[in-house]
C-alpha positions as CSV (number, residue, x, y, z in Angstrom):
1,M,-11.3,-44.5,-40.7
2,Q,-8.3,-43.6,-38.9
3,G,-7.0,-39.9,-39.4
4,K,-3.3,-39.3,-39.2
5,K,-2.4,-35.3,-39.3
6,Q,0.8,-34.7,-41.4
7,F,2.9,-31.5,-40.5
8,L,5.0,-30.2,-43.3
9,D,5.9,-27.0,-42.1
10,K,5.5,-25.0,-44.8
11,V,6.0,-21.7,-45.6
12,V,3.5,-19.4,-45.3
13,T,2.5,-17.3,-48.0
14,R,-0.3,-15.3,-47.3
15,F,-1.0,-14.4,-43.0
16,R,-2.1,-11.4,-41.0
17,L,-1.4,-11.3,-37.2
18,S,-4.9,-9.2,-37.0
19,E,-7.2,-12.0,-38.0
20,R,-5.8,-14.1,-35.7
21,V,-5.7,-12.3,-32.2
22,P,-10.1,-12.0,-31.2
23,P,-11.8,-9.3,-30.3
24,H,-12.5,-10.4,-26.7
25,N,-8.6,-11.3,-25.8
26,L,-7.4,-9.7,-23.2
27,Y,-4.1,-7.5,-25.1
28,R,-6.2,-6.7,-27.8
29,R,-8.8,-5.0,-25.7
30,L,-5.7,-3.4,-23.6
31,A,-3.8,-2.1,-27.1
32,E,-7.7,0.1,-28.0
33,L,-7.9,1.3,-24.1
34,V,-5.3,3.2,-23.6
35,D,-3.7,6.0,-25.6
36,W,0.4,5.0,-25.2
37,T,1.6,8.2,-27.4
38,F,1.9,10.7,-24.4
39,L,5.2,8.4,-23.7
40,Y,6.8,9.7,-26.6
41,D,6.4,12.8,-25.0
42,E,7.6,12.0,-21.6
43,T,10.3,10.6,-23.1
44,R,12.0,12.9,-25.7
45,A,14.1,14.5,-23.2
46,L,16.7,11.7,-22.8
47,Y,17.2,11.0,-25.7
48,S,20.1,12.0,-28.1
49,H,18.8,13.5,-31.4
50,T,22.2,11.2,-33.6
51,G,23.0,7.5,-33.1
52,Q,21.1,4.7,-33.6
53,P,17.5,4.4,-32.9
54,S,16.8,3.1,-28.9
55,L,14.5,0.8,-28.7
56,D,10.5,2.3,-28.9
57,P,9.5,3.3,-25.3
58,V,6.1,2.4,-25.8
59,V,7.5,-1.0,-26.7
60,F,9.3,-1.0,-23.4
61,F,6.4,-0.5,-21.6
62,K,4.0,-2.4,-23.2
63,L,6.6,-5.3,-22.6
64,V,7.1,-5.1,-18.5
65,L,3.2,-4.4,-18.6
66,V,3.6,-7.7,-20.4
67,G,5.0,-9.6,-17.4
68,R,3.2,-8.0,-14.5
69,L,0.2,-9.4,-16.5
70,E,1.9,-13.3,-17.0
71,N,3.5,-13.0,-13.4
72,L,6.7,-13.0,-15.5
73,V,9.6,-11.9,-13.0
74,S,13.1,-12.6,-15.2
75,D,13.2,-10.7,-17.9
76,R,14.7,-13.4,-19.9
77,R,12.0,-15.7,-18.8
78,L,9.6,-12.4,-20.7
79,V,11.1,-12.3,-23.4
80,E,11.1,-16.0,-24.2
81,H,7.5,-15.9,-23.7
82,C,6.3,-13.4,-25.7
83,A,7.7,-14.5,-28.6
84,L,5.4,-17.2,-28.3
85,R,2.0,-15.6,-27.9
86,L,0.6,-13.9,-31.3
87,D,-1.8,-12.0,-29.3
88,I,1.5,-10.9,-27.4
89,L,2.9,-10.4,-30.8
90,F,0.0,-7.8,-31.7
91,F,0.4,-5.8,-28.4
92,L,3.4,-5.6,-29.1
93,G,2.8,-4.5,-32.8
94,Y,5.9,-7.0,-33.6
95,E,5.0,-9.4,-36.7
96,V,6.2,-13.1,-36.3
97,D,9.2,-12.8,-38.1
98,E,10.7,-9.7,-36.3
99,E,12.9,-10.2,-33.3
100,L,12.1,-9.6,-29.9
101,P,14.1,-7.3,-27.8
102,W,16.9,-8.6,-25.8
103,H,16.3,-9.3,-22.5
104,S,19.2,-7.1,-21.6
105,T,18.6,-4.1,-23.0
106,V,14.8,-4.0,-21.3
107,S,16.9,-4.1,-18.2
108,R,19.2,-1.8,-19.6
109,T,15.9,0.8,-21.1
110,R,14.9,0.4,-17.4
111,Q,17.2,2.1,-15.3
112,L,17.5,4.8,-18.4
113,F,13.4,6.0,-17.9
114,P,13.4,7.4,-14.3
115,A,11.2,7.0,-11.9
116,A,8.9,10.1,-12.6
117,V,8.3,8.6,-16.1
118,F,6.4,5.5,-14.5
119,E,4.4,8.2,-12.9
120,C,3.6,9.5,-15.2
121,L,2.2,6.3,-16.8
122,F,0.4,5.1,-13.4
123,D,-1.7,8.8,-13.0
124,H,-2.6,8.8,-17.2
125,V,-4.5,4.5,-16.7
126,F,-6.0,6.2,-12.9
127,A,-7.6,9.2,-14.8
128,Q,-9.0,7.0,-16.8
129,C,-10.5,4.6,-13.9
130,V,-11.8,8.3,-12.4
131,A,-13.8,8.4,-15.9
132,R,-14.9,5.8,-15.7
133,G,-16.5,6.3,-12.6
134,L,-14.8,3.3,-10.0
135,V,-12.8,6.0,-8.2
136,A,-14.9,7.7,-5.4
137,G,-11.8,9.4,-3.4
138,D,-13.8,10.3,-0.2
139,T,-12.6,6.9,1.8
140,Q,-9.0,5.3,1.2
141,A,-7.4,2.5,3.1
142,V,-4.0,1.9,3.9
143,D,-1.8,-0.6,4.2
144,S,2.0,-2.4,3.5
145,A,4.0,-5.5,2.5
146,P,7.6,-6.8,2.8
147,V,8.7,-7.7,-0.5
148,K,12.0,-9.6,-1.1
149,A,15.0,-7.8,-2.4
150,N,16.8,-9.2,-5.3
151,A,20.2,-10.1,-3.0
152,S,21.0,-12.8,-0.6
153,L,21.4,-12.7,2.8
154,E,24.2,-15.1,3.1
155,A,26.7,-12.0,1.4
156,V,25.5,-9.3,4.0
157,V,29.1,-7.7,5.4
158,E,29.5,-6.4,8.4
159,K,29.8,-2.4,8.5
160,Q,33.0,-0.1,9.3
161,A,34.2,3.2,11.1
162,A,33.8,6.0,9.3
163,G,37.1,7.1,6.9
164,A,38.4,3.0,7.0
165,R,39.0,2.2,3.5
166,A,37.8,-0.7,2.2
167,P,40.0,-4.2,2.4
168,G,42.7,-4.5,-0.4
169,P,46.4,-4.6,-1.2
170,H,48.6,-1.6,0.7
171,V,51.7,0.0,-0.3
172,A,54.0,1.3,1.6
173,G,53.7,5.9,1.2
174,R,49.6,5.6,-0.2
175,D,46.7,3.8,0.7
176,D,44.9,3.2,-2.5
177,R,41.8,1.8,-1.6
178,P,38.7,3.0,-1.6
179,V,37.3,4.4,0.8
180,V,33.9,2.4,2.5
181,P,30.4,3.6,0.7
182,A,28.0,5.6,3.3
183,A,25.9,2.7,3.4
184,A,28.6,0.5,5.3
185,V,29.6,3.2,7.4
186,L,28.4,2.9,11.1
187,T,25.8,5.6,12.1
188,A,24.1,3.6,14.6
189,P,24.6,5.3,18.0
190,A,27.8,3.9,21.1
191,H,24.3,3.3,23.1
192,Q,22.4,1.7,20.6
193,L,25.5,-0.5,19.4
194,R,26.4,-1.5,23.6
195,Q,22.3,-3.1,23.7
196,L,22.8,-4.6,20.5
197,A,25.4,-6.6,21.3
198,T,24.9,-7.2,24.9
199,G,21.2,-9.0,23.5
200,Q,22.9,-10.9,20.7
201,R,25.3,-12.4,24.1
202,R,22.7,-13.4,25.5
203,R,20.6,-14.9,23.2
204,Q,23.8,-16.9,21.9
205,G,24.1,-18.1,25.5
206,A,20.9,-19.5,25.5
207,Q,21.0,-21.4,22.4
208,T,21.6,-25.8,23.6
209,G,20.9,-28.6,20.9
210,A,21.4,-32.1,21.9
211,L,23.7,-33.7,25.0
212,G,27.2,-33.7,23.6
213,A,26.5,-32.2,20.7
214,R,28.3,-29.0,19.3
215,H,26.3,-27.1,17.1
216,E,27.4,-23.6,15.0
217,Q,25.7,-20.6,16.3
218,A,23.3,-18.6,14.8
219,R,24.4,-15.7,12.6
220,L,22.3,-12.5,14.7
221,L,22.3,-10.2,12.4
222,S,21.4,-6.5,12.4
223,N,20.9,-3.3,10.1
224,K,23.1,-1.7,12.3
225,T,25.6,-3.3,12.4
226,H,25.4,-5.0,8.4
227,Y,24.8,-4.7,5.0
228,S,24.1,-6.2,1.4
229,P,26.8,-5.2,-0.7
230,T,24.9,-6.6,-3.3
231,D,22.1,-4.2,-2.8
232,P,22.8,-1.5,-0.2
233,D,18.8,0.0,0.3
234,A,17.8,-3.4,1.3
235,R,17.4,-3.8,4.8
236,I,17.1,-6.7,6.9
237,S,13.5,-7.4,8.3
238,V,10.7,-10.0,10.0
239,K,7.1,-10.6,9.8
240,P,5.7,-12.9,12.1
241,G,5.4,-16.1,11.0
242,K,8.4,-15.6,8.5
243,A,12.0,-15.8,8.1
244,R,14.3,-13.3,8.7
245,A,15.3,-11.3,4.4
246,L,16.2,-8.6,2.9
247,N,13.4,-6.9,2.5
248,Y,11.7,-3.6,0.8
249,L,8.2,-2.0,1.8
250,C,5.6,-1.8,-0.3
251,S,2.8,1.0,0.7
252,L,-0.6,0.9,-0.9
253,A,-3.9,3.5,-0.8
254,V,-6.5,1.7,-2.2
255,D,-10.0,3.2,-2.6
256,T,-12.5,1.6,-1.5
257,A,-15.4,1.6,-4.1
258,H,-13.9,-0.9,-6.2
259,G,-10.2,-1.7,-5.1
260,V,-8.1,0.3,-7.4
261,I,-5.2,1.7,-6.0
262,S,-4.9,4.9,-5.6
263,H,-0.9,5.5,-5.2
264,V,2.3,3.2,-4.0
265,Q,5.6,3.6,-2.4
266,A,8.9,1.6,-2.0
267,D,9.7,2.1,1.0
268,Y,13.1,0.7,3.5
269,A,12.0,-1.8,5.5
270,D,13.5,-1.2,8.7
271,Q,10.9,1.8,9.3
272,R,7.9,1.6,11.3
273,D,4.8,2.3,9.0
274,S,3.1,5.1,10.6
275,L,6.9,7.5,9.8
276,H,6.2,6.9,5.9
277,L,2.4,7.8,5.9
278,P,3.5,11.7,5.5
279,R,5.2,11.1,2.6
280,L,2.3,8.9,0.9
281,L,-0.4,11.4,2.7
282,T,1.7,13.9,0.2
283,G,1.1,12.2,-2.9
284,L,-2.3,10.8,-2.8
285,Q,-3.9,14.3,-1.8
286,R,-2.1,15.3,-5.2
287,R,-3.3,12.8,-7.5
288,L,-6.3,13.0,-6.3
289,R,-6.8,16.6,-6.1
290,E,-5.3,16.9,-9.9
291,N,-8.2,14.9,-10.3
292,E,-10.6,16.8,-9.0
293,L,-12.2,14.3,-5.4
294,P,-11.9,14.9,-2.2
295,L,-10.1,12.9,0.5
296,R,-12.6,12.9,3.8
297,A,-11.5,9.5,5.4
298,L,-8.5,7.7,5.8
299,L,-8.2,3.8,6.9
300,A,-5.2,1.8,8.6
301,D,-4.2,-0.4,11.0
302,A,-1.9,0.3,14.8
303,G,0.8,0.3,12.4
304,Y,0.1,4.2,11.9
305,A,-0.9,5.2,15.3
306,N,1.2,7.9,15.5
307,G,0.5,11.5,17.5
308,S,1.9,13.4,14.1
309,N,-0.1,11.7,11.6
310,Y,-3.7,11.9,13.8
311,A,-2.6,15.7,14.4
312,Q,-1.5,15.9,10.9
313,L,-5.1,14.5,9.7
314,E,-7.3,16.3,12.2
315,A,-5.3,19.6,10.3
316,A,-6.3,18.2,6.3
317,R,-10.1,18.1,7.9
318,I,-9.6,13.8,7.3
319,T,-10.9,11.6,9.9
320,A,-8.7,8.6,11.0
321,W,-9.6,5.9,11.5
322,I,-6.7,4.1,12.8
323,P,-6.8,1.8,15.9
324,V,-4.2,3.4,18.8
325,F,-2.3,0.8,20.3
326,G,-3.1,-1.7,23.3
327,Q,-0.7,0.5,25.0
328,Y,-1.9,3.1,25.2
329,K,-5.5,4.3,27.6
330,A,-7.2,7.6,27.5
331,E,-7.8,7.7,30.7
332,I,-5.4,7.3,34.1
333,D,-6.8,5.1,37.4
334,G,-7.6,7.5,39.5
335,F,-7.1,10.7,38.2
336,T,-9.3,13.0,36.0
337,Y,-8.3,15.4,33.6
338,H,-9.9,19.0,33.0
339,G,-9.4,19.8,29.4
340,P,-10.3,23.6,29.9
341,T,-7.3,24.0,32.6
342,D,-5.2,21.9,30.7
343,E,-5.1,19.8,34.6
344,Y,-5.9,16.5,36.2
345,T,-7.7,15.5,39.6
346,C,-6.4,12.6,41.9
347,A,-8.9,10.9,44.1
348,A,-7.8,13.6,47.0
349,G,-8.8,16.4,45.2
350,K,-5.4,17.9,44.6
351,V,-4.5,18.8,40.9
352,L,-1.7,18.0,39.1
353,P,-1.4,21.5,36.5
354,F,0.8,21.3,33.6
355,R,4.3,22.7,33.9
356,K,6.3,21.9,31.3
357,Y,7.7,20.2,27.2
358,D,10.0,17.3,27.5
359,T,11.5,15.3,25.6
360,R,12.8,11.1,25.4
361,V,15.1,9.8,23.7
362,D,14.3,9.3,20.4
363,G,13.3,12.7,19.9
364,A,9.5,12.4,20.8
365,W,8.0,15.8,22.5
366,L,6.3,14.7,26.0
367,K,3.8,17.6,29.0
368,I,4.5,16.8,32.3
369,Y,2.2,17.5,35.3
370,W,3.5,17.3,39.0
371,A,1.4,18.7,42.4
372,T,2.9,20.2,44.3
373,C,5.2,18.9,47.4
374,S,3.8,20.7,50.9
375,D,-0.2,18.6,49.0
376,C,1.7,14.9,48.3
377,Q,3.5,15.1,52.2
378,Q,0.1,15.8,53.2
379,C,-2.1,13.2,51.5
380,P,-3.2,9.7,53.7
381,R,-2.4,8.0,50.0
382,K,1.1,8.7,49.6
383,P,2.4,5.5,50.4
384,T,0.2,3.8,48.3
385,C,1.0,6.7,45.3
386,V,4.3,7.7,45.2
387,P,5.8,5.8,48.5
388,G,9.2,6.7,46.8
389,A,9.3,10.5,45.8
390,K,8.5,13.3,47.0
391,R,5.5,14.5,44.6
392,K,3.5,12.7,41.9
393,Q,4.1,13.3,38.6
394,L,2.5,12.7,35.3
395,T,4.1,12.2,31.5
396,R,1.6,12.3,28.5
397,T,2.5,12.8,25.4
398,I,2.3,16.8,23.2
399,Y,-0.7,14.4,20.8
400,D,-3.1,13.3,23.6
401,A,-6.2,14.9,22.8
402,A,-5.9,13.8,19.0
403,Y,-5.1,10.4,20.1
404,R,-7.9,10.0,22.8
405,R,-10.4,10.8,19.5
406,A,-9.1,8.3,17.5
407,W,-9.7,6.0,20.2
408,E,-13.4,6.8,20.7
409,R,-13.6,6.6,17.2
410,Q,-12.4,3.3,17.8
411,Q,-14.8,2.0,20.5
412,T,-17.5,2.9,17.9
413,R,-20.0,0.7,15.9
414,R,-18.9,2.4,12.6
415,G,-15.1,2.3,13.6
416,Q,-15.4,-1.7,14.3
417,R,-17.2,-1.1,10.5
418,K,-14.6,0.6,8.4
419,R,-11.9,-1.9,10.3
420,R,-13.9,-4.4,8.1
421,V,-13.7,-2.3,4.8
422,R,-9.9,-2.0,5.4
423,E,-9.4,-5.6,5.9
424,G,-11.4,-6.8,2.2
425,T,-10.0,-3.6,0.5
426,V,-6.8,-3.4,0.9
427,E,-5.3,-7.0,2.2
428,P,-7.0,-8.8,-1.0
429,V,-4.8,-6.4,-3.5
430,F,-2.3,-7.4,-1.7
431,G,-2.8,-10.8,-2.0
432,H,-3.3,-10.4,-6.0
433,L,-0.2,-8.7,-6.3
434,L,1.9,-10.8,-4.4
435,H,0.6,-13.6,-6.1
436,H,-0.5,-13.0,-9.9
437,Y,1.2,-10.2,-11.0
438,G,4.9,-10.9,-10.2
439,L,5.2,-9.0,-7.1
440,R,6.4,-11.8,-5.1
441,R,10.2,-10.6,-5.7
442,L,11.7,-7.4,-6.8
443,N,14.6,-8.1,-10.4
444,V,15.7,-4.9,-9.7
445,R,18.5,-3.6,-7.0
446,G,18.1,-0.2,-5.8
447,H,15.1,2.3,-3.9
448,A,14.7,3.4,-7.4
449,G,14.1,0.2,-9.4
450,A,12.0,-1.3,-6.7
451,H,10.1,1.4,-7.1
452,K,9.8,1.3,-9.8
453,T,8.3,-2.5,-10.6
454,M,5.8,-1.3,-7.6
455,L,4.3,1.2,-9.9
456,L,3.8,-1.2,-13.1
457,T,2.4,-3.6,-10.6
458,A,-0.3,-1.2,-10.0
459,V,-0.9,-0.2,-13.5
460,A,-1.5,-3.8,-14.2
461,Y,-3.4,-4.4,-11.5
462,N,-5.2,-1.1,-12.3
463,L,-5.9,-2.2,-16.2
464,K,-7.1,-5.2,-14.9
465,K,-9.6,-3.3,-13.9
466,L,-10.7,-0.7,-16.0
467,L,-11.0,-3.8,-18.4
468,R,-13.4,-6.1,-15.9
469,H,-15.2,-3.4,-15.3
470,R,-19.4,-3.5,-17.0
471,P,-21.4,0.3,-15.8
472,Q,-24.4,-0.5,-15.5
473,R,-27.2,1.3,-17.7
474,Q,-30.1,1.7,-16.3
475,V,-33.5,3.3,-18.6
476,S,-36.2,5.1,-17.1
477,L,-39.2,6.6,-19.1
478,A,-41.2,9.8,-17.3
479,V,-43.9,11.2,-19.1
480,A,-45.7,14.4,-18.4
481,L,-49.6,14.0,-18.4
482,P,-52.0,17.5,-18.3
483,R,-53.2,17.4,-14.9
484,P,-57.4,17.6,-16.6
485,M,-56.1,14.3,-18.2
486,L,-54.9,13.0,-14.8
487,A,-57.6,13.9,-13.2
488,A,-59.8,12.4,-15.8
489,N,-58.8,9.3,-15.5
490,W,-58.8,8.8,-11.9
491,R,-62.5,9.6,-11.9
492,A,-63.3,7.1,-14.6
493,G,-61.1,4.3,-13.1
494,R,-63.1,5.2,-9.7
495,R,-66.6,4.4,-11.6
496,N,-65.0,1.5,-13.0
497,R,-64.1,0.4,-9.7
498,H,-67.5,0.8,-8.3
499,S,-69.7,-0.9,-11.3
500,E,-67.4,-3.6,-10.9
501,A,-68.2,-4.8,-7.5
502,P,-72.2,-5.3,-7.7
503,T,-71.2,-7.9,-10.7
504,R,-68.0,-9.7,-9.1
505,A,-71.4,-10.1,-6.1
506,R,-73.5,-11.4,-8.8
507,A,-71.3,-13.9,-10.5
508,Q,-70.8,-15.7,-7.2
509,P,-72.8,-19.5,-7.6
510,R,-75.4,-19.2,-5.0
511,T,-76.1,-22.6,-2.9
512,R,-79.5,-23.5,-1.3
513,K,-79.4,-25.4,2.1
514,S,-80.7,-28.8,2.0
515,T,-83.7,-29.7,3.4
516,A,-82.7,-33.1,5.1
């Protein structure tokens, strides 16, 4: 007989939410794994002692962590999703008939809490990873990736000169229009603006289309001349193979033992990675020092290659496995360097000693070496060595020794192995964060909001690492025997082996030779 289910939609008189969530459920295990009560002490100073009760801080942090774990970017979708899941309601501490907080309440609470509270949660979870043995601390892999900002590239506007007024109605005799904000003021030097304008005119002149077709010229944007009024902290950047967009930069440090994130920070996307390494290193060392873990090696790609970074890591006794740029040359063709005297010798045997320090336009310090005019004027190699100058001059960075040591480490087999370790450690973490933890696009604005979101994403990733960790238990048993007993057992075993040998020989059947 065919069955047919009837839905009565009746009121359930006996229902317990804890009985409906199995013990192996992710959120049930997560609720038992972390002690969330420390968040009350961290946020107590942010509330007044009077007024209406606010959203529970523990509920807020659990709610936003669910958004990271469920790969949900929108707060509105997050609240709708949580209302349909019994295990998430049990994790949040809400009954089935209770209303969840509004999505606007979640957004306002995120703005209320400073980044220090989010960092405290990250440190708490990281300390649990250390206690479980998931963090070694001695070797860290560093990398960065752009994250799309909550702003459109089509809405950017041009920056104004300093002291300019925002567009608006102007009354005769007075000017009540607001002053342009700091992010909208031109700060680039005049020579950089002229170079940028020249390059844009050259690119626009090179644009071609079909014969006789009229096409609109592309809009060329730069952080020196344009900004986003929606999110002034977002920066225009481009990644190879990707379209130009408003982004933030997510910088990570990952422990190579089990892939636990040890540091995360939000940076501006219009700067080189090497400029963000000092701040990243400071936060990383502080966290490892609090957990009594030493940092001995740092792995990064060539984007972090910088003379000051090499010098800072060497001063901290940290081995920098960072490849130098491809344009760097450890040796100059035709010249030999002598370290004790800090001088170069050319192929003709003339000495080029160190003369003075100098600086480039960007402020980088240089060391200048040159030979005397008399040595070069009498040298037969002058027509090919310095045809249009009076003397030979060499320019090197003041961090040339640190660059040379890093280049030598890069050429070794261990350096190649460290490169593969970095690629297999930090790059998969970025792939998971961008595609499975809601970091493909930010739902907040401002540098502080981006930093909070990246901290929450890293906390969710480390919590997953904690839940999946299964420690390997090895049971070993050792029995100590007295020395006379060991000797007696050894002699008895030797007699047994000698007595069994003839028996095995006699047990073998004998074969008679056939007499044919």
